[in-house]
All heavy atoms as TSV, in Angstrom:
chain	resi	resn	atom	element	x	y	z
A	1	MET	N	N	150.770	71.532	165.816
A	1	MET	CA	C	151.271	71.509	164.459
A	1	MET	C	C	151.836	72.891	164.131
A	1	MET	O	O	151.143	73.899	164.226
A	1	MET	CB	C	150.141	71.144	163.497
A	1	MET	CG	C	150.546	71.110	162.071
A	1	MET	SD	S	149.136	70.572	161.079
A	1	MET	CE	C	149.716	71.013	159.492
A	2	LYS	N	N	153.088	72.929	163.768
A	2	LYS	CA	C	153.742	74.175	163.435
A	2	LYS	C	C	153.556	74.462	161.947
A	2	LYS	O	O	153.813	73.603	161.104
A	2	LYS	CB	C	155.221	74.073	163.778
A	2	LYS	CG	C	155.964	75.349	163.640
A	2	LYS	CD	C	157.398	75.174	164.089
A	2	LYS	CE	C	158.151	76.457	163.897
A	2	LYS	NZ	N	159.555	76.306	164.256
A	3	ILE	N	N	153.106	75.660	161.635
A	3	ILE	CA	C	152.870	76.042	160.245
A	3	ILE	C	C	153.979	77.002	159.819
A	3	ILE	O	O	154.160	78.060	160.409
A	3	ILE	CB	C	151.491	76.694	160.073
A	3	ILE	CG1	C	150.398	75.699	160.431
A	3	ILE	CG2	C	151.312	77.203	158.658
A	3	ILE	CD1	C	149.009	76.258	160.379
A	4	SER	N	N	154.711	76.618	158.787
A	4	SER	CA	C	155.822	77.441	158.317
A	4	SER	C	C	155.343	78.420	157.245
A	4	SER	O	O	154.226	78.320	156.723
A	4	SER	CB	C	156.931	76.560	157.763
A	4	SER	OG	O	156.493	75.941	156.578
A	5	LEU	N	N	156.223	79.331	156.908
A	5	LEU	CA	C	155.917	80.300	155.861
A	5	LEU	C	C	155.748	79.617	154.513
A	5	LEU	O	O	154.908	80.012	153.700
A	5	LEU	CB	C	157.034	81.350	155.793
A	5	LEU	CG	C	156.804	82.528	154.871
A	5	LEU	CD1	C	155.552	83.288	155.294
A	5	LEU	CD2	C	157.995	83.452	154.897
A	6	LEU	N	N	156.509	78.546	154.295
A	6	LEU	CA	C	156.387	77.790	153.053
A	6	LEU	C	C	155.006	77.125	152.953
A	6	LEU	O	O	154.417	77.072	151.869
A	6	LEU	CB	C	157.484	76.734	152.972
A	6	LEU	CG	C	157.556	75.922	151.685
A	6	LEU	CD1	C	157.797	76.845	150.494
A	6	LEU	CD2	C	158.640	74.892	151.775
A	7	THR	N	N	154.476	76.649	154.061
A	7	THR	CA	C	153.143	76.043	154.064
A	7	THR	C	C	152.080	77.085	153.722
A	7	THR	O	O	151.150	76.804	152.968
A	7	THR	CB	C	152.846	75.411	155.428
A	7	THR	OG1	O	153.874	74.486	155.745
A	7	THR	CG2	C	151.513	74.707	155.439
A	8	VAL	N	N	152.218	78.274	154.278
A	8	VAL	CA	C	151.271	79.352	153.978
A	8	VAL	C	C	151.344	79.716	152.495
A	8	VAL	O	O	150.313	79.889	151.828
A	8	VAL	CB	C	151.555	80.588	154.859
A	8	VAL	CG1	C	150.713	81.777	154.434
A	8	VAL	CG2	C	151.314	80.254	156.320
A	9	PHE	N	N	152.555	79.825	151.969
A	9	PHE	CA	C	152.742	80.126	150.552
A	9	PHE	C	C	152.143	79.024	149.679
A	9	PHE	O	O	151.473	79.301	148.679
A	9	PHE	CB	C	154.238	80.299	150.260
A	9	PHE	CG	C	154.539	80.696	148.850
A	9	PHE	CD1	C	154.179	81.949	148.375
A	9	PHE	CD2	C	155.183	79.826	148.001
A	9	PHE	CE1	C	154.455	82.320	147.072
A	9	PHE	CE2	C	155.464	80.187	146.696
A	9	PHE	CZ	C	155.097	81.441	146.238
A	10	ASP	N	N	152.355	77.781	150.057
A	10	ASP	CA	C	151.795	76.643	149.327
A	10	ASP	C	C	150.268	76.685	149.348
A	10	ASP	O	O	149.613	76.420	148.342
A	10	ASP	CB	C	152.313	75.344	149.938
A	10	ASP	CG	C	151.922	74.125	149.152
A	10	ASP	OD1	O	151.748	74.234	147.921
A	10	ASP	OD2	O	151.796	73.040	149.760
A	11	PHE	N	N	149.685	77.027	150.501
A	11	PHE	CA	C	148.231	77.115	150.607
A	11	PHE	C	C	147.681	78.218	149.706
A	11	PHE	O	O	146.685	78.024	149.004
A	11	PHE	CB	C	147.815	77.371	152.057
A	11	PHE	CG	C	146.339	77.555	152.219
A	11	PHE	CD1	C	145.487	76.465	152.176
A	11	PHE	CD2	C	145.791	78.808	152.402
A	11	PHE	CE1	C	144.121	76.614	152.315
A	11	PHE	CE2	C	144.430	78.973	152.540
A	11	PHE	CZ	C	143.594	77.884	152.494
A	12	ILE	N	N	148.336	79.375	149.683
A	12	ILE	CA	C	147.867	80.486	148.855
A	12	ILE	C	C	147.955	80.135	147.369
A	12	ILE	O	O	147.026	80.405	146.605
A	12	ILE	CB	C	148.648	81.771	149.178
A	12	ILE	CG1	C	148.271	82.253	150.591
A	12	ILE	CG2	C	148.365	82.869	148.166
A	12	ILE	CD1	C	149.136	83.364	151.119
A	13	LEU	N	N	149.056	79.511	146.965
A	13	LEU	CA	C	149.168	79.096	145.558
A	13	LEU	C	C	148.120	78.050	145.199
A	13	LEU	O	O	147.508	78.112	144.125
A	13	LEU	CB	C	150.563	78.545	145.287
A	13	LEU	CG	C	151.665	79.571	145.132
A	13	LEU	CD1	C	152.996	78.871	144.894
A	13	LEU	CD2	C	151.368	80.530	144.016
A	14	SER	N	N	147.893	77.092	146.095
A	14	SER	CA	C	146.863	76.075	145.846
A	14	SER	C	C	145.485	76.712	145.766
A	14	SER	O	O	144.670	76.353	144.917
A	14	SER	CB	C	146.879	75.025	146.951
A	14	SER	OG	O	148.085	74.350	146.992
A	15	LEU	N	N	145.221	77.664	146.642
A	15	LEU	CA	C	143.933	78.347	146.652
A	15	LEU	C	C	143.690	79.082	145.342
A	15	LEU	O	O	142.619	78.959	144.736
A	15	LEU	CB	C	143.874	79.325	147.828
A	15	LEU	CG	C	142.597	80.132	147.988
A	15	LEU	CD1	C	141.436	79.206	148.279
A	15	LEU	CD2	C	142.760	81.150	149.085
A	16	LEU	N	N	144.682	79.819	144.870
A	16	LEU	CA	C	144.518	80.539	143.605
A	16	LEU	C	C	144.363	79.584	142.431
A	16	LEU	O	O	143.545	79.820	141.536
A	16	LEU	CB	C	145.706	81.473	143.385
A	16	LEU	CG	C	145.790	82.657	144.331
A	16	LEU	CD1	C	147.066	83.440	144.087
A	16	LEU	CD2	C	144.573	83.541	144.209
A	17	PHE	N	N	145.133	78.509	142.437
A	17	PHE	CA	C	145.031	77.527	141.353
A	17	PHE	C	C	143.629	76.921	141.300
A	17	PHE	O	O	142.997	76.880	140.243
A	17	PHE	CB	C	146.074	76.423	141.546
A	17	PHE	CG	C	145.909	75.282	140.598
A	17	PHE	CD1	C	146.280	75.402	139.270
A	17	PHE	CD2	C	145.349	74.088	141.027
A	17	PHE	CE1	C	146.111	74.355	138.387
A	17	PHE	CE2	C	145.183	73.027	140.154
A	17	PHE	CZ	C	145.558	73.162	138.828
A	18	PHE	N	N	143.130	76.442	142.444
A	18	PHE	CA	C	141.806	75.814	142.447
A	18	PHE	C	C	140.701	76.822	142.191
A	18	PHE	O	O	139.684	76.493	141.578
A	18	PHE	CB	C	141.563	75.070	143.760
A	18	PHE	CG	C	142.325	73.790	143.869
A	18	PHE	CD1	C	143.272	73.595	144.859
A	18	PHE	CD2	C	142.115	72.764	142.974
A	18	PHE	CE1	C	143.982	72.420	144.956
A	18	PHE	CE2	C	142.812	71.575	143.046
A	18	PHE	CZ	C	143.751	71.409	144.048
A	19	LYS	N	N	140.882	78.073	142.628
A	19	LYS	CA	C	139.882	79.108	142.369
A	19	LYS	C	C	139.746	79.336	140.863
A	19	LYS	O	O	138.641	79.397	140.330
A	19	LYS	CB	C	140.283	80.395	143.091
A	19	LYS	CG	C	139.401	81.573	142.775
A	19	LYS	CD	C	137.989	81.327	143.208
A	19	LYS	CE	C	137.155	82.546	142.915
A	19	LYS	NZ	N	135.883	82.213	142.337
A	20	LEU	N	N	140.878	79.477	140.183
A	20	LEU	CA	C	140.828	79.671	138.737
A	20	LEU	C	C	140.295	78.432	138.027
A	20	LEU	O	O	139.525	78.531	137.074
A	20	LEU	CB	C	142.211	80.032	138.211
A	20	LEU	CG	C	142.719	81.412	138.608
A	20	LEU	CD1	C	144.159	81.596	138.156
A	20	LEU	CD2	C	141.831	82.495	138.041
A	21	LEU	N	N	140.680	77.269	138.508
A	21	LEU	CA	C	140.221	76.021	137.911
A	21	LEU	C	C	138.706	75.879	138.008
A	21	LEU	O	O	138.031	75.577	137.020
A	21	LEU	CB	C	140.912	74.837	138.588
A	21	LEU	CG	C	140.656	73.465	137.998
A	21	LEU	CD1	C	141.327	73.366	136.626
A	21	LEU	CD2	C	141.188	72.400	138.922
A	22	PHE	N	N	138.144	76.115	139.198
A	22	PHE	CA	C	136.699	76.002	139.354
A	22	PHE	C	C	135.963	77.099	138.598
A	22	PHE	O	O	134.868	76.881	138.092
A	22	PHE	CB	C	136.300	76.015	140.834
A	22	PHE	CG	C	136.623	74.742	141.538
A	22	PHE	CD1	C	137.481	74.723	142.620
A	22	PHE	CD2	C	136.093	73.542	141.118
A	22	PHE	CE1	C	137.795	73.544	143.268
A	22	PHE	CE2	C	136.388	72.366	141.744
A	22	PHE	CZ	C	137.242	72.365	142.827
A	23	GLY	N	N	136.556	78.281	138.509
A	23	GLY	CA	C	135.940	79.352	137.724
A	23	GLY	C	C	135.837	78.979	136.257
A	23	GLY	O	O	134.821	79.213	135.609
A	24	VAL	N	N	136.904	78.383	135.729
A	24	VAL	CA	C	136.901	77.967	134.321
A	24	VAL	C	C	135.895	76.837	134.105
A	24	VAL	O	O	135.159	76.825	133.118
A	24	VAL	CB	C	138.322	77.547	133.886
A	24	VAL	CG1	C	138.297	76.842	132.541
A	24	VAL	CG2	C	139.226	78.762	133.831
A	25	PHE	N	N	135.839	75.879	135.025
A	25	PHE	CA	C	134.881	74.779	134.882
A	25	PHE	C	C	133.440	75.241	134.967
A	25	PHE	O	O	132.552	74.613	134.411
A	25	PHE	CB	C	135.130	73.700	135.930
A	25	PHE	CG	C	136.245	72.769	135.575
A	25	PHE	CD1	C	137.085	72.289	136.557
A	25	PHE	CD2	C	136.473	72.358	134.283
A	25	PHE	CE1	C	138.121	71.429	136.251
A	25	PHE	CE2	C	137.505	71.506	133.948
A	25	PHE	CZ	C	138.329	71.039	134.944
A	26	GLN	N	N	133.199	76.336	135.678
A	26	GLN	CA	C	131.840	76.864	135.765
A	26	GLN	C	C	131.493	77.761	134.581
A	26	GLN	O	O	130.408	78.307	134.515
A	26	GLN	CB	C	131.662	77.638	137.068
A	26	GLN	CG	C	131.642	76.738	138.273
A	26	GLN	CD	C	131.492	77.518	139.567
A	26	GLN	OE1	O	131.754	78.717	139.611
A	26	GLN	NE2	N	131.075	76.842	140.608
A	27	GLY	N	N	132.427	77.909	133.669
A	27	GLY	CA	C	132.163	78.694	132.466
A	27	GLY	C	C	132.343	80.182	132.655
A	27	GLY	O	O	131.888	80.971	131.822
A	28	LEU	N	N	133.005	80.596	133.722
A	28	LEU	CA	C	133.236	82.015	133.942
A	28	LEU	C	C	134.442	82.458	133.117
A	28	LEU	O	O	135.378	81.703	132.911
A	28	LEU	CB	C	133.502	82.286	135.425
A	28	LEU	CG	C	132.373	81.900	136.382
A	28	LEU	CD1	C	132.815	82.055	137.813
A	28	LEU	CD2	C	131.151	82.748	136.117
A	29	PRO	N	N	134.429	83.682	132.633
A	29	PRO	CA	C	135.568	84.172	131.847
A	29	PRO	C	C	136.851	84.155	132.682
A	29	PRO	O	O	136.848	84.502	133.854
A	29	PRO	CB	C	135.168	85.606	131.481
A	29	PRO	CG	C	133.704	85.669	131.676
A	29	PRO	CD	C	133.356	84.657	132.725
A	30	PHE	N	N	137.933	83.758	132.063
A	30	PHE	CA	C	139.216	83.626	132.755
A	30	PHE	C	C	139.697	84.988	133.245
A	30	PHE	O	O	139.811	85.942	132.491
A	30	PHE	CB	C	140.235	83.005	131.801
A	30	PHE	CG	C	141.534	82.667	132.452
A	30	PHE	CD1	C	141.605	81.638	133.370
A	30	PHE	CD2	C	142.671	83.375	132.158
A	30	PHE	CE1	C	142.803	81.309	133.979
A	30	PHE	CE2	C	143.872	83.048	132.751
A	30	PHE	CZ	C	143.940	82.021	133.668
A	31	LEU	N	N	139.974	85.083	134.539
A	31	LEU	CA	C	140.492	86.286	135.201
A	31	LEU	C	C	139.580	87.506	135.074
A	31	LEU	O	O	140.040	88.644	135.106
A	31	LEU	CB	C	141.891	86.637	134.695
A	31	LEU	CG	C	142.997	85.662	135.046
A	31	LEU	CD1	C	144.311	86.141	134.429
A	31	LEU	CD2	C	143.162	85.506	136.541
A	32	SER	N	N	138.285	87.289	134.959
A	32	SER	CA	C	137.359	88.425	134.929
A	32	SER	C	C	136.870	88.715	136.350
A	32	SER	O	O	137.153	87.975	137.286
A	32	SER	CB	C	136.162	88.111	134.036
A	32	SER	OG	O	135.309	87.187	134.671
A	33	GLY	N	N	136.131	89.765	136.495
A	33	GLY	CA	C	135.588	90.112	137.805
A	33	GLY	C	C	134.605	89.078	138.323
A	33	GLY	O	O	134.524	88.819	139.524
A	34	GLU	N	N	133.861	88.455	137.416
A	34	GLU	CA	C	132.892	87.438	137.821
A	34	GLU	C	C	133.574	86.232	138.453
A	34	GLU	O	O	133.034	85.587	139.339
A	34	GLU	CB	C	132.076	86.965	136.615
A	34	GLU	CG	C	131.156	87.979	136.033
A	34	GLU	CD	C	130.455	87.439	134.809
A	34	GLU	OE1	O	130.132	86.233	134.789
A	34	GLU	OE2	O	130.225	88.215	133.878
A	35	THR	N	N	134.763	85.911	137.982
A	35	THR	CA	C	135.494	84.756	138.504
A	35	THR	C	C	135.834	84.951	139.971
A	35	THR	O	O	135.776	84.012	140.756
A	35	THR	CB	C	136.785	84.539	137.694
A	35	THR	OG1	O	136.440	84.365	136.330
A	35	THR	CG2	C	137.537	83.328	138.183
A	36	TRP	N	N	136.162	86.169	140.372
A	36	TRP	CA	C	136.646	86.414	141.733
A	36	TRP	C	C	135.522	86.623	142.732
A	36	TRP	O	O	135.748	86.499	143.940
A	36	TRP	CB	C	137.594	87.606	141.738
A	36	TRP	CG	C	138.781	87.317	140.893
A	36	TRP	CD1	C	139.045	87.839	139.664
A	36	TRP	CD2	C	139.825	86.385	141.163
A	36	TRP	NE1	N	140.193	87.297	139.156
A	36	TRP	CE2	C	140.697	86.402	140.055
A	36	TRP	CE3	C	140.115	85.534	142.227
A	36	TRP	CZ2	C	141.837	85.609	139.994
A	36	TRP	CZ3	C	141.246	84.758	142.159
A	36	TRP	CH2	C	142.092	84.794	141.059
A	37	VAL	N	N	134.304	86.945	142.313
A	37	VAL	CA	C	133.214	87.175	143.263
A	37	VAL	C	C	132.286	85.969	143.403
A	37	VAL	O	O	131.368	86.004	144.211
A	37	VAL	CB	C	132.385	88.429	142.894
A	37	VAL	CG1	C	133.231	89.672	142.979
A	37	VAL	CG2	C	131.741	88.298	141.530
A	38	ASN	N	N	132.521	84.919	142.658
A	38	ASN	CA	C	131.673	83.729	142.728
A	38	ASN	C	C	131.959	82.965	144.024
A	38	ASN	O	O	133.023	82.366	144.186
A	38	ASN	CB	C	131.936	82.843	141.509
A	38	ASN	CG	C	131.008	81.661	141.463
A	38	ASN	OD1	O	130.282	81.395	142.398
A	38	ASN	ND2	N	131.044	80.949	140.356
A	39	LEU	N	N	131.014	82.982	144.948
A	39	LEU	CA	C	131.214	82.396	146.275
A	39	LEU	C	C	131.334	80.876	146.236
A	39	LEU	O	O	132.143	80.293	146.972
A	39	LEU	CB	C	130.070	82.805	147.200
A	39	LEU	CG	C	130.169	82.339	148.640
A	39	LEU	CD1	C	131.417	82.923	149.298
A	39	LEU	CD2	C	128.940	82.717	149.406
A	40	GLU	N	N	130.571	80.232	145.387
A	40	GLU	CA	C	130.599	78.766	145.312
A	40	GLU	C	C	131.987	78.242	144.934
A	40	GLU	O	O	132.496	77.296	145.539
A	40	GLU	CB	C	129.567	78.276	144.315
A	40	GLU	CG	C	129.494	76.777	144.214
A	40	GLU	CD	C	128.471	76.321	143.195
A	40	GLU	OE1	O	127.631	77.127	142.770
A	40	GLU	OE2	O	128.519	75.145	142.818
A	41	SER	N	N	132.611	78.878	143.961
A	41	SER	CA	C	133.943	78.414	143.568
A	41	SER	C	C	134.982	78.731	144.640
A	41	SER	O	O	135.960	78.001	144.786
A	41	SER	CB	C	134.355	78.994	142.218
A	41	SER	OG	O	134.444	80.384	142.269
A	42	TRP	N	N	134.773	79.789	145.436
A	42	TRP	CA	C	135.682	80.071	146.554
A	42	TRP	C	C	135.596	78.973	147.600
A	42	TRP	O	O	136.618	78.548	148.150
A	42	TRP	CB	C	135.358	81.412	147.215
A	42	TRP	CG	C	136.029	82.583	146.595
A	42	TRP	CD1	C	135.421	83.614	145.940
A	42	TRP	CD2	C	137.425	82.865	146.556
A	42	TRP	NE1	N	136.354	84.505	145.492
A	42	TRP	CE2	C	137.598	84.075	145.865
A	42	TRP	CE3	C	138.561	82.213	147.034
A	42	TRP	CZ2	C	138.849	84.649	145.648
A	42	TRP	CZ3	C	139.804	82.782	146.812
A	42	TRP	CH2	C	139.936	83.975	146.140
A	43	ILE	N	N	134.388	78.520	147.886
A	43	ILE	CA	C	134.208	77.470	148.887
A	43	ILE	C	C	134.919	76.191	148.454
A	43	ILE	O	O	135.668	75.583	149.229
A	43	ILE	CB	C	132.708	77.221	149.152
A	43	ILE	CG1	C	132.096	78.440	149.838
A	43	ILE	CG2	C	132.506	75.961	149.995
A	43	ILE	CD1	C	130.589	78.408	149.921
A	44	PHE	N	N	134.707	75.779	147.218
A	44	PHE	CA	C	135.377	74.581	146.725
A	44	PHE	C	C	136.891	74.762	146.672
A	44	PHE	O	O	137.654	73.849	146.972
A	44	PHE	CB	C	134.845	74.194	145.345
A	44	PHE	CG	C	133.507	73.525	145.397
A	44	PHE	CD1	C	132.396	74.118	144.841
A	44	PHE	CD2	C	133.366	72.290	146.001
A	44	PHE	CE1	C	131.157	73.504	144.892
A	44	PHE	CE2	C	132.141	71.653	146.053
A	44	PHE	CZ	C	131.029	72.269	145.496
A	45	ALA	N	N	137.335	75.945	146.286
A	45	ALA	CA	C	138.774	76.207	146.209
A	45	ALA	C	C	139.420	76.117	147.591
A	45	ALA	O	O	140.502	75.531	147.734
A	45	ALA	CB	C	139.016	77.577	145.596
A	46	VAL	N	N	138.774	76.654	148.599
A	46	VAL	CA	C	139.317	76.581	149.962
A	46	VAL	C	C	139.374	75.136	150.431
A	46	VAL	O	O	140.388	74.695	150.994
A	46	VAL	CB	C	138.485	77.446	150.932
A	46	VAL	CG1	C	138.830	77.150	152.372
A	46	VAL	CG2	C	138.689	78.918	150.638
A	47	LEU	N	N	138.327	74.383	150.198
A	47	LEU	CA	C	138.314	72.983	150.625
A	47	LEU	C	C	139.408	72.170	149.935
A	47	LEU	O	O	140.135	71.407	150.583
A	47	LEU	CB	C	136.942	72.363	150.365
A	47	LEU	CG	C	135.798	72.900	151.211
A	47	LEU	CD1	C	134.477	72.288	150.771
A	47	LEU	CD2	C	136.044	72.647	152.678
A	48	PHE	N	N	139.546	72.329	148.635
A	48	PHE	CA	C	140.565	71.582	147.899
A	48	PHE	C	C	141.970	72.036	148.276
A	48	PHE	O	O	142.890	71.228	148.328
A	48	PHE	CB	C	140.338	71.709	146.394
A	48	PHE	CG	C	139.360	70.699	145.861
A	48	PHE	CD1	C	138.003	70.835	146.086
A	48	PHE	CD2	C	139.804	69.613	145.140
A	48	PHE	CE1	C	137.101	69.908	145.598
A	48	PHE	CE2	C	138.909	68.673	144.641
A	48	PHE	CZ	C	137.553	68.824	144.879
A	49	ALA	N	N	142.151	73.338	148.541
A	49	ALA	CA	C	143.472	73.832	148.939
A	49	ALA	C	C	143.855	73.290	150.314
A	49	ALA	O	O	145.026	72.959	150.554
A	49	ALA	CB	C	143.485	75.358	148.944
A	50	ILE	N	N	142.899	73.172	151.223
A	50	ILE	CA	C	143.172	72.592	152.540
A	50	ILE	C	C	143.598	71.137	152.385
A	50	ILE	O	O	144.565	70.692	153.000
A	50	ILE	CB	C	141.946	72.731	153.460
A	50	ILE	CG1	C	141.774	74.188	153.881
A	50	ILE	CG2	C	142.067	71.834	154.688
A	50	ILE	CD1	C	140.479	74.467	154.614
A	51	VAL	N	N	142.877	70.407	151.570
A	51	VAL	CA	C	143.230	68.998	151.347
A	51	VAL	C	C	144.616	68.882	150.708
A	51	VAL	O	O	145.444	68.084	151.142
A	51	VAL	CB	C	142.161	68.299	150.473
A	51	VAL	CG1	C	142.638	66.945	149.995
A	51	VAL	CG2	C	140.864	68.159	151.256
A	52	ALA	N	N	144.879	69.704	149.697
A	52	ALA	CA	C	146.163	69.619	148.997
A	52	ALA	C	C	147.334	70.038	149.876
A	52	ALA	O	O	148.425	69.493	149.766
A	52	ALA	CB	C	146.123	70.486	147.744
A	53	THR	N	N	147.108	70.997	150.764
A	53	THR	CA	C	148.202	71.528	151.570
A	53	THR	C	C	148.438	70.738	152.845
A	53	THR	O	O	149.582	70.527	153.243
A	53	THR	CB	C	147.930	73.000	151.929
A	53	THR	OG1	O	147.682	73.720	150.724
A	53	THR	CG2	C	149.116	73.617	152.630
A	54	PHE	N	N	147.372	70.289	153.501
A	54	PHE	CA	C	147.522	69.693	154.819
A	54	PHE	C	C	147.222	68.196	154.853
A	54	PHE	O	O	147.992	67.418	155.399
A	54	PHE	CB	C	146.623	70.405	155.832
A	54	PHE	CG	C	146.960	71.855	155.990
A	54	PHE	CD1	C	146.145	72.824	155.466
A	54	PHE	CD2	C	148.119	72.245	156.634
A	54	PHE	CE1	C	146.451	74.164	155.596
A	54	PHE	CE2	C	148.445	73.578	156.772
A	54	PHE	CZ	C	147.605	74.545	156.249
A	55	ALA	N	N	146.117	67.781	154.276
A	55	ALA	CA	C	145.695	66.386	154.418
A	55	ALA	C	C	146.555	65.427	153.603
A	55	ALA	O	O	146.910	64.350	154.091
A	55	ALA	CB	C	144.229	66.241	154.017
A	56	MET	N	N	146.904	65.774	152.391
A	56	MET	CA	C	147.702	64.857	151.569
A	56	MET	C	C	149.107	64.635	152.137
A	56	MET	O	O	149.545	63.495	152.234
A	56	MET	CB	C	147.750	65.333	150.125
A	56	MET	CG	C	146.416	65.129	149.420
A	56	MET	SD	S	146.363	65.767	147.751
A	56	MET	CE	C	147.573	64.783	146.941
A	57	PRO	N	N	149.833	65.684	152.553
A	57	PRO	CA	C	151.143	65.432	153.174
A	57	PRO	C	C	151.040	64.650	154.482
A	57	PRO	O	O	151.883	63.803	154.778
A	57	PRO	CB	C	151.712	66.829	153.417
A	57	PRO	CG	C	151.025	67.690	152.424
A	57	PRO	CD	C	149.651	67.107	152.285
A	58	LEU	N	N	149.991	64.900	155.268
A	58	LEU	CA	C	149.794	64.152	156.506
A	58	LEU	C	C	149.530	62.685	156.202
A	58	LEU	O	O	150.090	61.791	156.842
A	58	LEU	CB	C	148.632	64.739	157.305
A	58	LEU	CG	C	148.259	64.011	158.593
A	58	LEU	CD1	C	149.434	64.056	159.567
A	58	LEU	CD2	C	147.030	64.611	159.205
A	59	GLY	N	N	148.712	62.419	155.203
A	59	GLY	CA	C	148.448	61.039	154.798
A	59	GLY	C	C	149.705	60.346	154.310
A	59	GLY	O	O	149.928	59.168	154.604
A	60	GLN	N	N	150.542	61.066	153.597
A	60	GLN	CA	C	151.796	60.486	153.108
A	60	GLN	C	C	152.731	60.155	154.273
A	60	GLN	O	O	153.365	59.106	154.279
A	60	GLN	CB	C	152.494	61.457	152.148
A	60	GLN	CG	C	153.751	60.899	151.526
A	60	GLN	CD	C	153.490	59.692	150.654
A	60	GLN	OE1	O	152.543	59.697	149.878
A	60	GLN	NE2	N	154.293	58.679	150.776
A	61	ARG	N	N	152.796	61.030	155.267
A	61	ARG	CA	C	153.634	60.745	156.445
A	61	ARG	C	C	153.117	59.539	157.210
A	61	ARG	O	O	153.896	58.699	157.676
A	61	ARG	CB	C	153.691	61.961	157.364
A	61	ARG	CG	C	154.654	63.016	156.887
A	61	ARG	CD	C	154.801	64.064	157.934
A	61	ARG	NE	N	153.488	64.665	158.187
A	61	ARG	CZ	C	153.256	65.961	158.191
A	61	ARG	NH1	N	154.219	66.810	157.995
A	61	ARG	NH2	N	152.048	66.432	158.407
A	62	LEU	N	N	151.802	59.439	157.355
A	62	LEU	CA	C	151.225	58.281	158.043
A	62	LEU	C	C	151.501	56.998	157.267
A	62	LEU	O	O	151.820	55.960	157.850
A	62	LEU	CB	C	149.720	58.472	158.238
A	62	LEU	CG	C	149.307	59.545	159.230
A	62	LEU	CD1	C	147.794	59.725	159.200
A	62	LEU	CD2	C	149.767	59.190	160.625
A	63	TRP	N	N	151.379	57.070	155.938
A	63	TRP	CA	C	151.656	55.900	155.100
A	63	TRP	C	C	153.116	55.487	155.231
A	63	TRP	O	O	153.432	54.302	155.359
A	63	TRP	CB	C	151.318	56.217	153.653
A	63	TRP	CG	C	151.642	55.106	152.717
A	63	TRP	CD1	C	152.759	54.993	151.948
A	63	TRP	CD2	C	150.864	53.942	152.464
A	63	TRP	NE1	N	152.715	53.837	151.215
A	63	TRP	CE2	C	151.556	53.174	151.513
A	63	TRP	CE3	C	149.640	53.485	152.934
A	63	TRP	CZ2	C	151.076	51.962	151.040
A	63	TRP	CZ3	C	149.165	52.284	152.456
A	63	TRP	CH2	C	149.871	51.541	151.521
A	64	ASP	N	N	154.033	56.433	155.204
A	64	ASP	CA	C	155.462	56.143	155.309
A	64	ASP	C	C	155.802	55.528	156.656
A	64	ASP	O	O	156.576	54.564	156.730
A	64	ASP	CB	C	156.293	57.400	155.094
A	64	ASP	CG	C	156.255	57.886	153.652
A	64	ASP	OD1	O	155.875	57.084	152.770
A	64	ASP	OD2	O	156.589	59.049	153.414
A	65	SER	N	N	155.224	56.056	157.736
A	65	SER	CA	C	155.514	55.486	159.053
A	65	SER	C	C	154.930	54.087	159.190
A	65	SER	O	O	155.541	53.231	159.819
A	65	SER	CB	C	154.996	56.404	160.170
A	65	SER	OG	O	153.604	56.394	160.211
A	66	ALA	N	N	153.784	53.841	158.573
A	66	ALA	CA	C	153.211	52.492	158.610
A	66	ALA	C	C	154.085	51.520	157.836
A	66	ALA	O	O	154.263	50.356	158.248
A	66	ALA	CB	C	151.798	52.513	158.053
A	67	GLN	N	N	154.647	51.968	156.708
A	67	GLN	CA	C	155.513	51.110	155.921
A	67	GLN	C	C	156.828	50.807	156.664
A	67	GLN	O	O	157.363	49.709	156.561
A	67	GLN	CB	C	155.828	51.753	154.563
A	67	GLN	CG	C	154.618	51.871	153.650
A	67	GLN	CD	C	153.997	50.512	153.353
A	67	GLN	OE1	O	154.688	49.549	153.113
A	67	GLN	NE2	N	152.663	50.456	153.376
A	68	GLU	N	N	157.332	51.784	157.421
A	68	GLU	CA	C	158.554	51.574	158.201
A	68	GLU	C	C	158.313	50.564	159.316
A	68	GLU	O	O	159.161	49.714	159.580
A	68	GLU	CB	C	159.047	52.889	158.794
A	68	GLU	CG	C	159.637	53.822	157.770
A	68	GLU	CD	C	159.985	55.172	158.374
A	68	GLU	OE1	O	159.819	55.351	159.598
A	68	GLU	OE2	O	160.430	56.060	157.616
A	69	LYS	N	N	157.168	50.659	159.977
A	69	LYS	CA	C	156.844	49.710	161.048
A	69	LYS	C	C	156.616	48.309	160.486
A	69	LYS	O	O	156.940	47.316	161.114
A	69	LYS	CB	C	155.591	50.171	161.802
A	69	LYS	CG	C	155.830	51.387	162.656
A	69	LYS	CD	C	154.563	51.811	163.342
A	69	LYS	CE	C	154.770	53.089	164.126
A	69	LYS	NZ	N	153.519	53.541	164.744
A	70	LYS	N	N	156.046	48.246	159.299
A	70	LYS	CA	C	155.734	46.972	158.667
A	70	LYS	C	C	157.001	46.258	158.191
A	70	LYS	O	O	157.127	45.049	158.322
A	70	LYS	CB	C	154.797	47.236	157.469
A	70	LYS	CG	C	154.213	46.012	156.858
A	70	LYS	CD	C	153.266	46.436	155.752
A	70	LYS	CE	C	152.625	45.245	155.086
A	70	LYS	NZ	N	151.756	45.680	153.992
A	71	GLY	N	N	157.940	47.001	157.628
A	71	GLY	CA	C	159.113	46.382	157.014
A	71	GLY	C	C	160.318	46.571	157.802
A	71	GLY	O	O	161.044	46.188	158.508
């Protein structure tokens, strides 16, 4: 699997988005120091960013190829 610069950029943006999202849901002040050192929200952010960047597009490609074979 070839990873392009756009994929890396997409992963970093997704990671920051989910990191801030989980920080806010955990009641941490927005963009404070506590938000960035919370390990639990980093773990969830990495997992969700991986899914958003790699698994969802792969699933869409598999779905599209199945639909092409079917029809």
